[in-house]
MIBAFI-518588 format. One record per residue (C-alpha): residue number from 0; residue in one letter; chain; x, y, z. Coordinates in steps of 0.001 Angstrom, whole numbers, padded with zeros to 6 digits. Layout:
<recs>
(NUM, A, A, (X, Y, Z));
...
</recs>
This chain:
<recs>
(0, M, A, (-008070, -076137, 025608));
(1, T, A, (-006124, -073044, 025957));
(2, T, A, (-004777, -071761, 029438));
(3, K, A, (-004525, -067918, 030632));
(4, S, A, (-000560, -066932, 031895));
(5, L, A, (-001243, -065492, 035460));
(6, K, A, (-001072, -061561, 035075));
(7, F, A, (000025, -059568, 038458));
(8, P, A, (-002805, -057006, 039249));
(9, Q, A, (-002374, -053400, 038075));
(10, A, A, (-002046, -050433, 040187));
(11, F, A, (-002271, -048149, 036916));
(12, P, A, (-002057, -049272, 032825));
(13, R, A, (001054, -050167, 031506));
(14, P, A, (002662, -046856, 029625));
(15, K, A, (002040, -046733, 025983));
(16, S, A, (002466, -043215, 025155));
(17, P, A, (005921, -042734, 023106));
(18, N, A, (005819, -038906, 024345));
(19, G, A, (005712, -037413, 027835));
(20, I, A, (007150, -037536, 031212));
(21, W, A, (005825, -041371, 031850));
(22, S, A, (007236, -042859, 028421));
(23, W, A, (010824, -041488, 029975));
(24, V, A, (009877, -043603, 033234));
(25, G, A, (008310, -046597, 031565));
(26, T, A, (010976, -046948, 028442));
(27, V, A, (013032, -049524, 028085));
(28, D, A, (014523, -048628, 024645));
(29, H, A, (018428, -048242, 025200));
(30, K, A, (018649, -045069, 023492));
(31, R, A, (016495, -042995, 025763));
(32, I, A, (018236, -044792, 028670));
(33, G, A, (021071, -043997, 027040));
(34, T, A, (020203, -040510, 027124));
(35, M, A, (019051, -040206, 030940));
(36, Y, A, (022351, -041725, 031928));
(37, G, A, (024004, -039051, 030100));
(38, I, A, (022208, -036285, 030989));
(39, V, A, (021713, -037712, 035419));
(40, S, A, (025667, -037968, 035134));
(41, F, A, (026393, -034545, 033471));
(42, M, A, (024513, -032880, 036464));
(43, W, A, (026492, -034807, 039192));
(44, F, A, (029630, -034072, 036840));
(45, I, A, (028580, -030453, 037388));
(46, V, A, (027906, -030626, 041355));
(47, G, A, (031464, -032705, 041344));
(48, G, A, (033194, -029368, 039702));
(49, I, A, (031388, -027129, 042122));
(50, E, A, (032589, -028947, 044819));
(51, A, A, (036091, -029266, 042950));
(52, L, A, (036278, -025239, 042640));
(53, M, A, (035582, -024802, 046475));
(54, I, A, (038365, -027072, 047312));
(55, R, A, (040528, -024591, 044739));
(56, A, A, (039159, -021409, 046302));
(57, Q, A, (040356, -022775, 049843));
(58, L, A, (043869, -023927, 048753));
(59, A, A, (044541, -020512, 046628));
(60, S, A, (046388, -018444, 049429));
(61, A, A, (047908, -019524, 052558));
(62, E, A, (045534, -020196, 056194));
(63, N, A, (042904, -019035, 054462));
(64, D, A, (039399, -019850, 056238));
(65, L, A, (037058, -019247, 053584));
(66, I, A, (036083, -023118, 054038));
(67, G, A, (036559, -024795, 057819));
(68, P, A, (038346, -028329, 058264));
(69, D, A, (035256, -030184, 058383));
(70, A, A, (033772, -029569, 055314));
(71, Y, A, (036772, -029822, 053558));
(72, N, A, (037143, -033046, 054599));
(73, Q, A, (033569, -033685, 053241));
(74, L, A, (034005, -031766, 050125));
(75, F, A, (037573, -033909, 049067));
(76, T, A, (035347, -037169, 049847));
(77, M, A, (032070, -036314, 047963));
(78, H, A, (033996, -034185, 044737));
(79, G, A, (036016, -037633, 044455));
(80, T, A, (033175, -040004, 044988));
(81, T, A, (030855, -038330, 042398));
(82, M, A, (033533, -038036, 039794));
(83, V, A, (034538, -041530, 040194));
(84, F, A, (030952, -043513, 041149));
(85, L, A, (028544, -040780, 039559));
(86, V, A, (030572, -039173, 036321));
(87, I, A, (033087, -041056, 034609));
(88, M, A, (031274, -044607, 035120));
(89, P, A, (028040, -043423, 034241));
(90, L, A, (028864, -041250, 031370));
(91, S, A, (030480, -044429, 029894));
(92, A, A, (027214, -046258, 030585));
(93, A, A, (025692, -043924, 028374));
(94, F, A, (028101, -044798, 025357));
(95, F, A, (027697, -047966, 026096));
(96, N, A, (023967, -048078, 026051));
(97, W, A, (023221, -045917, 022950));
(98, L, A, (026399, -047240, 020810));
(99, I, A, (026938, -050873, 021223));
(100, P, A, (023371, -052661, 020017));
(101, L, A, (024119, -049755, 016561));
(102, Q, A, (028037, -050981, 016114));
(103, I, A, (026595, -054915, 016625));
(104, G, A, (023957, -054356, 014147));
(105, A, A, (021196, -055045, 016856));
(106, R, A, (018201, -053813, 017631));
(107, D, A, (018171, -053698, 021223));
(108, V, A, (020276, -055073, 024437));
(109, A, A, (019956, -058216, 025375));
(110, F, A, (017707, -057737, 028617));
(111, P, A, (016031, -054023, 027992));
(112, R, A, (013825, -054244, 031620));
(113, L, A, (017375, -054788, 032957));
(114, N, A, (018733, -052144, 030850));
(115, A, A, (015844, -049719, 032918));
(116, L, A, (016860, -050936, 036006));
(117, S, A, (020379, -050440, 035813));
(118, F, A, (019831, -046730, 035216));
(119, W, A, (017087, -046486, 038053));
(120, V, A, (019064, -047829, 040278));
(121, F, A, (022186, -045674, 039716));
(122, L, A, (019542, -042714, 039880));
(123, F, A, (017899, -043229, 043244));
(124, G, A, (021526, -044795, 044506));
(125, S, A, (022682, -041445, 043398));
(126, I, A, (020583, -039207, 045143));
(127, L, A, (021056, -041437, 048335));
(128, I, A, (024512, -040514, 048654));
(129, N, A, (024004, -036840, 048201));
(130, F, A, (021188, -037016, 050157));
(131, S, A, (023782, -036709, 053331));
(132, W, A, (024253, -033206, 052353));
(133, V, A, (020719, -032319, 053115));
(134, T, A, (021096, -033666, 056808));
(135, G, A, (024277, -032216, 057001));
(136, D, A, (026589, -035097, 057790));
(137, A, A, (028167, -036079, 054012));
(138, P, A, (030684, -038504, 054115));
(139, N, A, (034387, -036982, 055057));
(140, G, A, (036158, -040439, 055300));
(141, G, A, (037880, -039964, 051483));
(142, W, A, (036699, -041797, 048221));
(143, F, A, (038399, -044963, 049592));
(144, G, A, (036949, -045190, 053011));
(145, Y, A, (039967, -046097, 054933));
(146, A, A, (039632, -048387, 058155));
(147, P, A, (039500, -047358, 061003));
(148, N, A, (039138, -043707, 060223));
(149, S, A, (035854, -044970, 058442));
(150, G, A, (034279, -046675, 061385));
(151, T, A, (032261, -045556, 064094));
(152, T, A, (035109, -044873, 066911));
(153, F, A, (036765, -041716, 064993));
(154, N, A, (033559, -041197, 062361));
(155, P, A, (030514, -041549, 064740));
(156, G, A, (028010, -039237, 062413));
(157, L, A, (026132, -040996, 059689));
(158, G, A, (028343, -039460, 056688));
(159, M, A, (030151, -042966, 056277));
(160, T, A, (027228, -045118, 056398));
(161, Y, A, (025380, -042932, 053612));
(162, W, A, (028927, -043222, 051963));
(163, V, A, (029004, -046864, 052166));
(164, V, A, (025301, -048017, 051802));
(165, G, A, (025010, -045465, 048775));
(166, L, A, (028154, -047393, 046691));
(167, N, A, (026354, -050422, 047617));
(168, V, A, (023572, -049693, 045929));
(169, L, A, (025379, -048095, 042915));
(170, G, A, (026954, -051559, 042716));
(171, V, A, (023392, -053136, 041964));
(172, A, A, (023336, -050701, 038634));
(173, S, A, (026687, -051631, 037324));
(174, I, A, (026377, -055317, 037787));
(175, A, A, (023120, -055174, 036424));
(176, A, A, (024326, -053075, 033208));
(177, G, A, (027850, -054869, 032881));
(178, L, A, (026072, -058607, 032743));
(179, N, A, (023813, -056981, 029985));
(180, F, A, (026099, -055901, 027526));
(181, I, A, (028360, -058762, 028157));
(182, V, A, (025401, -061211, 026926));
(183, T, A, (024478, -058118, 024454));
(184, I, A, (027889, -058447, 022777));
(185, L, A, (028706, -061829, 022897));
(186, N, A, (025404, -063100, 021459));
(187, M, A, (023574, -060198, 018960));
(188, R, A, (025786, -059564, 016185));
(189, A, A, (024953, -059005, 013120));
(190, P, A, (025503, -061786, 010882));
(191, G, A, (028717, -062277, 009794));
(192, M, A, (030103, -060181, 012683));
(193, D, A, (032660, -062688, 014293));
(194, M, A, (034731, -061565, 017331));
(195, F, A, (037470, -059795, 015316));
(196, K, A, (035077, -057659, 013695));
(197, I, A, (033709, -055811, 015838));
(198, P, A, (034644, -052195, 016636));
(199, I, A, (037462, -051290, 019295));
(200, F, A, (034978, -049533, 021066));
(201, T, A, (032828, -052693, 021663));
(202, W, A, (035530, -054889, 022773));
(203, M, A, (036592, -052161, 025169));
(204, T, A, (033089, -052295, 026337));
(205, L, A, (033341, -055947, 026452));
(206, I, A, (036505, -055902, 028978));
(207, T, A, (035176, -053046, 030717));
(208, S, A, (031806, -055181, 031654));
(209, V, A, (033673, -058428, 032604));
(210, L, A, (035858, -056397, 035214));
(211, I, A, (032779, -054292, 036369));
(212, V, A, (031348, -058067, 037093));
(213, L, A, (033878, -059089, 038553));
(214, A, A, (035207, -056237, 040696));
(215, M, A, (031832, -054204, 042243));
(216, P, A, (031189, -057491, 043977));
(217, V, A, (034653, -057254, 045696));
(218, L, A, (033680, -053656, 047033));
(219, A, A, (030114, -055306, 047868));
(220, V, A, (032092, -057413, 050353));
(221, A, A, (034127, -054383, 051838));
(222, G, A, (031204, -052536, 051581));
(223, I, A, (028625, -055045, 053637));
(224, Q, A, (031387, -055804, 056181));
(225, L, A, (031924, -051777, 056850));
(226, M, A, (028193, -051199, 057309));
(227, T, A, (027385, -053817, 059187));
(228, D, A, (030546, -052477, 061449));
(229, R, A, (028961, -049311, 061929));
(230, V, A, (025458, -050302, 061823));
(231, Y, A, (025265, -053844, 064067));
(232, G, A, (028613, -053109, 065716));
(233, T, A, (031149, -055623, 064475));
(234, H, A, (034518, -056247, 063999));
(235, F, A, (035879, -056637, 060477));
(236, F, A, (038056, -053650, 060578));
(237, N, A, (038062, -053170, 064512));
(238, S, A, (041833, -054358, 065625));
(239, L, A, (040481, -054371, 069569));
(240, G, A, (037810, -056440, 068308));
(241, G, A, (040141, -058985, 066174));
(242, G, A, (039714, -057319, 062787));
(243, D, A, (042048, -056125, 060615));
(244, P, A, (041616, -052245, 059360));
(245, V, A, (044844, -053438, 056384));
(246, M, A, (042351, -055621, 055217));
(247, W, A, (040063, -053102, 054697));
(248, Q, A, (042957, -051710, 052196));
(249, H, A, (043720, -055045, 050919));
(250, I, A, (039512, -055482, 049842));
(251, F, A, (039184, -051807, 048458));
(252, W, A, (042414, -051798, 045812));
(253, L, A, (041608, -055164, 044759));
(254, F, A, (038702, -053426, 043306));
(255, G, A, (040241, -049952, 043235));
(256, H, A, (042842, -050775, 040512));
(257, P, A, (040600, -052563, 038030));
(258, E, A, (038252, -049769, 038543));
(259, V, A, (040899, -047424, 037599));
(260, Y, A, (040847, -049554, 033962));
(261, I, A, (036635, -049424, 033972));
(262, L, A, (037274, -046051, 033877));
(263, I, A, (039843, -045729, 031104));
(264, L, A, (039181, -048624, 028754));
(265, P, A, (036060, -046849, 027617));
(266, A, A, (037639, -043541, 026853));
(267, M, A, (040373, -045460, 024619));
(268, G, A, (037995, -047446, 022833));
(269, I, A, (036118, -044045, 021783));
(270, V, A, (039810, -042828, 020966));
(271, S, A, (040549, -045890, 018757));
(272, E, A, (037000, -045281, 016758));
(273, V, A, (037762, -041203, 016365));
(274, L, A, (041598, -040864, 014820));
(275, P, A, (040716, -043689, 012215));
(276, T, A, (037741, -041601, 011307));
(277, F, A, (039281, -038559, 011007));
(278, A, A, (042945, -040022, 009495));
(279, R, A, (040768, -041873, 006933));
(280, K, A, (042516, -044945, 007556));
(281, P, A, (042049, -048118, 009141));
(282, L, A, (043635, -048020, 013034));
(283, F, A, (047016, -049500, 012902));
(284, G, A, (047375, -052712, 014987));
(285, Y, A, (043845, -053518, 015171));
(286, P, A, (044281, -057401, 016510));
(287, F, A, (047152, -055919, 019352));
(288, V, A, (044935, -052817, 020294));
(289, V, A, (042289, -055750, 021378));
(290, F, A, (044890, -057926, 022854));
(291, A, A, (046532, -054963, 024605));
(292, G, A, (043020, -054088, 026041));
(293, A, A, (042642, -057599, 027280));
(294, V, A, (045668, -057823, 028907));
(295, I, A, (045357, -054542, 030589));
(296, G, A, (042038, -056057, 032000));
(297, F, A, (044298, -059104, 032960));
(298, M, A, (046884, -057530, 034629));
(299, G, A, (044310, -055221, 036800));
(300, W, A, (043972, -057932, 039292));
(301, F, A, (047754, -058189, 040132));
(302, V, A, (049107, -054498, 040594));
(303, W, A, (046587, -053249, 043476));
(304, S, A, (049288, -053497, 046457));
(305, H, A, (051292, -050826, 044704));
(306, H, A, (048575, -048375, 046764));
(307, M, A, (049948, -049858, 049630));
(308, F, A, (054032, -049526, 049314));
(309, T, A, (053723, -047375, 052560));
(310, V, A, (051888, -049836, 054511));
(311, G, A, (054308, -051676, 055375));
(312, L, A, (053699, -055505, 053994));
(313, G, A, (057458, -056134, 053206));
(314, P, A, (060270, -056483, 050619));
(315, A, A, (059030, -059763, 048988));
(316, A, A, (054793, -058388, 048405));
(317, N, A, (056783, -054554, 047596));
(318, T, A, (058813, -056225, 044274));
(319, A, A, (056300, -058769, 043121));
(320, F, A, (054059, -055473, 042938));
(321, S, A, (056758, -053527, 041733));
(322, I, A, (057379, -055578, 038906));
(323, S, A, (053809, -056359, 037843));
(324, T, A, (052979, -052303, 037790));
(325, M, A, (055732, -052276, 035173));
(326, L, A, (054664, -054739, 033317));
(327, I, A, (050835, -053215, 032946));
(328, A, A, (052767, -049953, 031109));
(329, V, A, (053289, -052753, 027886));
(330, P, A, (050149, -052723, 026897));
(331, T, A, (049717, -049364, 027733));
(332, G, A, (052379, -048300, 025538));
(333, V, A, (051216, -050674, 022627));
(334, K, A, (047753, -049006, 022649));
(335, I, A, (049736, -045283, 022376));
(336, F, A, (052071, -046462, 019359));
(337, N, A, (049225, -047841, 017233));
(338, W, A, (047302, -044711, 017756));
(339, L, A, (050456, -042946, 016504));
(340, G, A, (050418, -045235, 013889));
(341, T, A, (047006, -044711, 012888));
(342, L, A, (047544, -041106, 012693));
(343, W, A, (050474, -041737, 010612));
(344, A, A, (050403, -040692, 006979));
(345, G, A, (047036, -039858, 007107));
(346, N, A, (044938, -037217, 005527));
(347, I, A, (044115, -035952, 008970));
(348, R, A, (041153, -033742, 009993));
(349, L, A, (041422, -031286, 013075));
(350, N, A, (038204, -030835, 013951));
(351, T, A, (036931, -031009, 017752));
(352, P, A, (036663, -034677, 018450));
(353, M, A, (040159, -035138, 016815));
(354, L, A, (041390, -032630, 019060));
(355, F, A, (040423, -034066, 022176));
(356, S, A, (041350, -037292, 020633));
(357, I, A, (045148, -036158, 020186));
(358, S, A, (044965, -034024, 023524));
(359, F, A, (043285, -037567, 025429));
(360, I, A, (047270, -039284, 023716));
(361, A, A, (049108, -036393, 025299));
(362, M, A, (047850, -036139, 028322));
(363, F, A, (047393, -040073, 028981));
(364, T, A, (050820, -040567, 028455));
(365, I, A, (052109, -038072, 031061));
(366, G, A, (049824, -039663, 033644));
(367, G, A, (051180, -042558, 032464));
(368, L, A, (054505, -041812, 032712));
(369, S, A, (053907, -040591, 036063));
(370, G, A, (052366, -043713, 037176));
(371, V, A, (055100, -045952, 036123));
(372, M, A, (057420, -043420, 038871));
(373, H, A, (055333, -045039, 041366));
(374, A, A, (056042, -048819, 040350));
(375, S, A, (059287, -048028, 042568));
(376, P, A, (058332, -048019, 046378));
(377, P, A, (061122, -045859, 047016));
(378, T, A, (059675, -043273, 044906));
(379, D, A, (056238, -043891, 045838));
(380, A, A, (057268, -043920, 049370));
(381, Q, A, (058244, -040186, 048645));
(382, Q, A, (055304, -039224, 046766));
(383, Q, A, (052417, -041474, 047846));
(384, D, A, (050557, -039036, 050247));
(385, T, A, (051864, -035434, 048301));
(386, Y, A, (050021, -033417, 045806));
(387, F, A, (052188, -035597, 043315));
(388, I, A, (049999, -038192, 043421));
(389, V, A, (047050, -035868, 042947));
(390, A, A, (048338, -034691, 039800));
(391, H, A, (049340, -037902, 038696));
(392, F, A, (045722, -039613, 038557));
(393, H, A, (044104, -036315, 037306));
(394, Y, A, (046024, -036651, 034683));
(395, V, A, (044653, -040149, 033963));
(396, L, A, (041149, -039860, 034593));
(397, V, A, (040456, -035927, 033744));
(398, G, A, (043317, -035930, 030593));
(399, G, A, (042744, -039513, 029933));
(400, A, A, (038772, -040325, 030532));
(401, L, A, (037224, -036902, 030261));
(402, L, A, (038854, -035934, 027303));
(403, G, A, (038179, -039299, 025462));
(404, I, A, (034773, -038711, 026667));
(405, F, A, (034409, -035220, 025212));
(406, S, A, (036080, -036276, 022145));
(407, G, A, (032606, -039028, 021907));
(408, I, A, (030447, -036433, 022698));
(409, Y, A, (031448, -034423, 019637));
(410, F, A, (032013, -037318, 017537));
(411, W, A, (028820, -039080, 018260));
(412, W, A, (026589, -036052, 018708));
(413, P, A, (025193, -036041, 014955));
(414, K, A, (024217, -039196, 015596));
(415, F, A, (022526, -038661, 018492));
(416, T, A, (020660, -036088, 017447));
(417, G, A, (020885, -035382, 014099));
(418, Y, A, (022551, -032150, 013905));
(419, F, A, (026082, -030979, 014945));
(420, L, A, (027418, -029023, 018061));
(421, N, A, (028853, -025776, 017150));
(422, E, A, (032421, -026301, 015449));
(423, K, A, (033867, -022774, 016971));
(424, L, A, (032319, -023137, 020273));
(425, G, A, (033728, -026469, 020333));
(426, I, A, (037343, -025755, 019522));
(427, A, A, (036836, -022840, 022319));
(428, N, A, (035734, -025634, 024506));
(429, W, A, (038707, -027897, 023957));
(430, A, A, (041128, -024976, 024054));
(431, L, A, (039986, -023508, 027588));
(432, M, A, (039610, -027476, 029012));
(433, M, A, (043045, -027764, 027886));
(434, I, A, (044610, -024280, 029247));
(435, G, A, (042526, -024670, 032191));
(436, F, A, (043319, -028419, 033056));
(437, N, A, (047503, -027995, 032318));
(438, L, A, (047414, -024954, 034399));
(439, Q, A, (045798, -026654, 037179));
(440, F, A, (047134, -029919, 037441));
(441, A, A, (050833, -029708, 036145));
(442, P, A, (051899, -027100, 039270));
(443, M, A, (050471, -030288, 041595));
(444, H, A, (053607, -032297, 040966));
(445, W, A, (056036, -029879, 042034));
(446, L, A, (053835, -028939, 044828));
(447, G, A, (054413, -032649, 045674));
(448, M, A, (057746, -033073, 044723));
(449, D, A, (058115, -030093, 047240));
(450, G, A, (056413, -032006, 050455));
(451, M, A, (052654, -030515, 050369));
(452, P, A, (050590, -033288, 051618));
(453, R, A, (047284, -034091, 050257));
(454, R, A, (044293, -033572, 052193));
(455, I, A, (045321, -030497, 054089));
(456, Y, A, (042766, -027666, 053816));
(457, T, A, (045139, -024975, 054787));
(458, Y, A, (049002, -024646, 054481));
(459, A, A, (051484, -022304, 056240));
(460, D, A, (052500, -018557, 054366));
(461, N, A, (056297, -019847, 054893));
(462, M, A, (056072, -022692, 052630));
(463, G, A, (056533, -021347, 049057));
(464, W, A, (053721, -022816, 047899));
(465, E, A, (051326, -020108, 047571));
(466, T, A, (052089, -019523, 043921));
(467, S, A, (051452, -022607, 042323));
(468, N, A, (048614, -022902, 044489));
(469, L, A, (046971, -019928, 043383));
(470, A, A, (047822, -020978, 039686));
(471, A, A, (046075, -024216, 040093));
(472, S, A, (043209, -022748, 041572));
(473, V, A, (042856, -020261, 038514));
(474, G, A, (043439, -023058, 035907));
(475, G, A, (040436, -024577, 037887));
(476, F, A, (038400, -021933, 037060));
(477, I, A, (039439, -021734, 033604));
(478, L, A, (038538, -025377, 032999));
(479, A, A, (035266, -024617, 034565));
(480, L, A, (034454, -021821, 031706));
(481, G, A, (035261, -024534, 029300));
(482, I, A, (032503, -026802, 030761));
(483, L, A, (030184, -024050, 030639));
(484, I, A, (031249, -023160, 027171));
(485, F, A, (030320, -026772, 026421));
(486, I, A, (026785, -026228, 028128));
(487, I, A, (026331, -023154, 025819));
(488, N, A, (027248, -024891, 023173));
(489, V, A, (024959, -027697, 023733));
(490, F, A, (021350, -025130, 023928));
(491, Y, A, (022757, -023211, 021077));
(492, S, A, (023333, -025939, 018897));
(493, K, A, (019966, -026859, 019589));
(494, M, A, (018236, -023509, 018745));
(495, N, A, (020779, -022987, 015421));
(496, K, A, (020442, -026358, 014517));
(497, V, A, (022918, -027388, 011918));
(498, M, A, (021639, -031111, 010177));
(499, A, A, (024497, -033245, 010041));
(500, G, A, (022976, -036049, 007903));
(501, D, A, (023080, -039971, 008664));
(502, D, A, (027183, -040287, 008020));
(503, P, A, (028199, -036741, 008406));
(504, W, A, (031746, -037983, 009111));
(505, D, A, (032138, -040654, 006458));
(506, G, A, (032036, -043028, 009328));
(507, R, A, (033471, -046809, 009592));
(508, T, A, (031239, -048641, 012007));
(509, L, A, (027893, -049812, 011730));
(510, E, A, (026029, -047325, 013670));
(511, W, A, (026774, -044884, 010776));
(512, A, A, (024919, -047001, 008799));
(513, T, A, (021283, -045929, 009828));
(514, S, A, (019265, -042730, 010391));
(515, S, A, (020640, -039833, 012696));
(516, P, A, (018291, -040097, 015243));
(517, P, A, (018568, -043758, 014426));
(518, P, A, (014413, -045474, 014721));
(519, V, A, (013485, -046792, 017538));
(520, H, A, (014496, -050311, 015962));
(521, D, A, (017758, -049376, 015213));
(522, F, A, (017854, -050502, 011410));
(523, D, A, (014977, -051273, 009059));
(524, E, A, (017309, -054416, 007853));
(525, I, A, (019977, -056008, 009897));
(526, P, A, (023178, -055416, 008298));
(527, Q, A, (025490, -058070, 006758));
(528, V, A, (029370, -057925, 007588));
(529, Q, A, (031749, -059449, 005236));
(530, Y, A, (034988, -056930, 006875));
(531, R, A, (036003, -055211, 010054));
(532, D, A, (034607, -051377, 009158));
(533, D, A, (032386, -053197, 006526));
(534, F, A, (030387, -049967, 006680));
(535, W, A, (033226, -047761, 005103));
(536, F, A, (034369, -050486, 002314));
(537, K, A, (030722, -051029, 001352));
(538, K, A, (031323, -046985, 000386));
(539, H, A, (034746, -047329, -000519));
(540, P, A, (034830, -050964, -002022));
(541, E, A, (038108, -049542, -004130));
(542, T, A, (040108, -049097, -000996));
(543, I, A, (039246, -053171, 000160));
(544, S, A, (042530, -054346, -002066));
(545, E, A, (044765, -051435, -000344));
(546, Y, A, (044737, -052896, 002739));
(547, Y, A, (043464, -056813, 002539));
(548, H, A, (045284, -059475, 000032));
(549, D, A, (045479, -063167, 000412));
(550, E, A, (047582, -065553, -001511));
(551, H, A, (045189, -064955, -004628));
(552, D, A, (045163, -061533, -004869));
(553, Q, A, (041700, -061518, -003524));
(554, A, A, (040216, -059338, -001196));
(555, V, A, (039969, -061041, 002180));
(556, P, A, (040474, -059197, 005790));
(557, S, A, (044108, -060063, 007307));
(558, G, A, (042745, -061458, 010820));
(559, A, A, (039449, -061338, 010104));
(560, Q, A, (038771, -063187, 006974));
(561, L, A, (035712, -063783, 005220));
(562, D, A, (033047, -066583, 006921));
(563, D, A, (032285, -069260, 004719));
(564, E, A, (028956, -068764, 005285));
(565, V, A, (029056, -064750, 004807));
(566, E, A, (030725, -065369, 001646));
(567, E, A, (027503, -066983, -000048));
(568, A, A, (024489, -064580, 000138));
(569, L, A, (023031, -064042, 002974));
(570, P, A, (019616, -063566, 004085));
(571, V, A, (017993, -060302, 004536));
(572, V, A, (016335, -059354, 007764));
(573, S, A, (013774, -057168, 007773));
(574, G, A, (010114, -058077, 007333));
(575, G, A, (006382, -057318, 006727));
(576, S, A, (004269, -055903, 009347));
(577, D, A, (002901, -056460, 012917));
(578, D, A, (000753, -054966, 015496));
(579, H, A, (003557, -053328, 017461));
(580, G, A, (004246, -050776, 014096));
(581, H, A, (007606, -051706, 013735));
(582, G, A, (007244, -054015, 010220));
(583, G, A, (007962, -057345, 011061));
(584, I, A, (010178, -056183, 013839));
(585, H, A, (009797, -057813, 017459));
(586, L, A, (010416, -055173, 020282));
(587, P, A, (009281, -055505, 024075));
(588, D, A, (006401, -052838, 025483));
(589, M, A, (007317, -050569, 028018));
(590, S, A, (007451, -051575, 031445));
(591, Y, A, (007024, -049545, 035082));
(592, Y, A, (008449, -052172, 037232));
(593, P, A, (012067, -051555, 036754));
(594, F, A, (011255, -048036, 038173));
(595, I, A, (009461, -049581, 041058));
(596, L, A, (011894, -052111, 042105));
(597, S, A, (015161, -049461, 041873));
(598, F, A, (012617, -046959, 044294));
(599, G, A, (012303, -050400, 046674));
(600, I, A, (016109, -051226, 046391));
(601, A, A, (016687, -047315, 047307));
(602, I, A, (014606, -047073, 050082));
(603, L, A, (015849, -050758, 051423));
(604, G, A, (019455, -048602, 051850));
(605, A, A, (018065, -045663, 053271));
(606, G, A, (016622, -048050, 056352));
(607, F, A, (019886, -049160, 056563));
(608, I, A, (021230, -045535, 056943));
(609, T, A, (018403, -044818, 059331));
(610, N, A, (016213, -047518, 061106));
(611, T, A, (014227, -050750, 060308));
(612, Y, A, (011068, -049333, 060183));
(613, V, A, (012201, -048107, 056862));
(614, V, A, (013752, -051485, 055860));
(615, G, A, (010182, -052770, 056594));
(616, A, A, (008659, -049997, 053873));
(617, S, A, (010495, -051008, 051231));
(618, V, A, (009552, -054734, 051126));
(619, P, A, (006087, -054117, 048883));
(620, F, A, (008163, -051905, 046664));
(621, I, A, (010342, -055204, 046157));
(622, L, A, (007929, -057608, 046104));
(623, W, A, (005466, -055084, 043867));
(624, G, A, (008589, -054668, 041434));
(625, L, A, (010030, -058533, 041358));
(626, L, A, (006482, -059875, 041017));
(627, G, A, (005085, -058034, 038204));
(628, W, A, (008193, -057909, 036443));
(629, S, A, (008384, -061475, 036490));
(630, M, A, (004273, -062067, 035714));
(631, E, A, (004593, -059381, 033033));
(632, P, A, (004838, -060067, 029462));
(633, V, A, (007251, -058774, 027164));
(634, N, A, (004340, -057511, 024754));
(635, D, A, (000709, -057503, 026002));
(636, P, A, (-001677, -059134, 023871));
(637, E, A, (-003399, -056680, 021562));
</recs>
């Protein structure tokens, strides 16, 4: 007796073709999803950069009237929101999607359709929050959305409603991706790969994903409260109605400071892969780098109120958060000294990825040192609302996160595409970015010390700030020129392909063990792992005894010893043939339902901004997506 599984009626056939636009809409391949994350987030990077250039054009001279105060408020709000939520986070997600299965020797992520859902929700959420520009009412309350300024009393338009609803939609994408990567890393590693044999980038992805899963719901709670204040007239942050506007700051920064590490830890992971490759030696102090990342992730939850030293919380709270802020600098310093130890006595090759990584260390150190200054409440009180803070966090997020991401782009581009980016254009890209970045943000340190407030759209001509602001504006356009050189490099290199081969850098980790670009199934045979940096030691077995010894003078990794079961011959995972064209390899078929469900979520968000009829219009798409997804088999029977 046979039974038939329920089959949800399909409005159109399940996608099958590997080519064409619908193959991208229905894809569940982690590499394609990573590519889409990268392209979309880079497009928002251009938008955020244009917003920054408009801000710098307005501030280039005193008493400038190029941009009015209302438009300026919208620009700096959307610039900050775009760069944090639509650029740095999803660019990191692009690397997560592309690299994590490859680095751990897996053929896909744990939940391929959930992975696709995370991208489509991100895409629709990013469009939703930027649609406010089309309506002429963009958010204007800062990327931090402080109450009561973000409430309807002082901000009656729809701009901040777009902002809070858009962030809630984006949070769905982040949580889905974070859960997916946690499960993937913990459960899908290659045989023999224990936790202290996984690459540092994978470790930083795991820690970042845990932070995302824990931090984004905190923002969601604050966002739902603010949304109901704005849409339904509740009083969570209205002191006249019994609410507390300071509560918004507590909840937002309880999310906001782990968010800083969500932005920077992936770049730290990238740098920790690039430096050993081009220094041709293992990462110095691997266990210390791992534990430093974990300590940063843990302690990041105990420093949020250093953003609130000027609120008036009292000496006890200020002292506690001052101490915790000073302590969190320790694991960050551990990482910096381990990176320097990796470079020490290495056979260093100064190509473009290495230049970006070394620059990351220098710029991030400057940003970190200025951050430690603000662990002191008196110092912070003097600098809090000045341009010194703007300089600080740009040295961390541009000099840190963004330089790390560019290092990763140049490093893994041959793996993603099969060909190199042009080295001369790459060095020009790096040089212009470094010159422009430092010229733009270094003067902001002394502008802040001289008292220039943040978030002002103009200033008097007798303040003595014009020269520094003009230099900063020129630096911004030089930085933009460096980004333009990168875009030119992408198209030039595509037209004049210099093929890279599978392992152009003599890499250390498993992604270099497969073809460039990798096949849809990643590996023809699942790798068998014996050592940390196993791929390197398989290519250079003569170096094993140089780095790993035990009391019997046998090659055993220190801190990542041979597993007993790995010492024996491990089974080879490959295989015969099936009906899906990948040998004996099982891969899920494509699906439209993540796209449909994501579209429904976006309409639901739009309904909260506009009216309940639009909310009702989202129901068919959400039900269609959920029911179709739950009843759709992983692979359709042939």
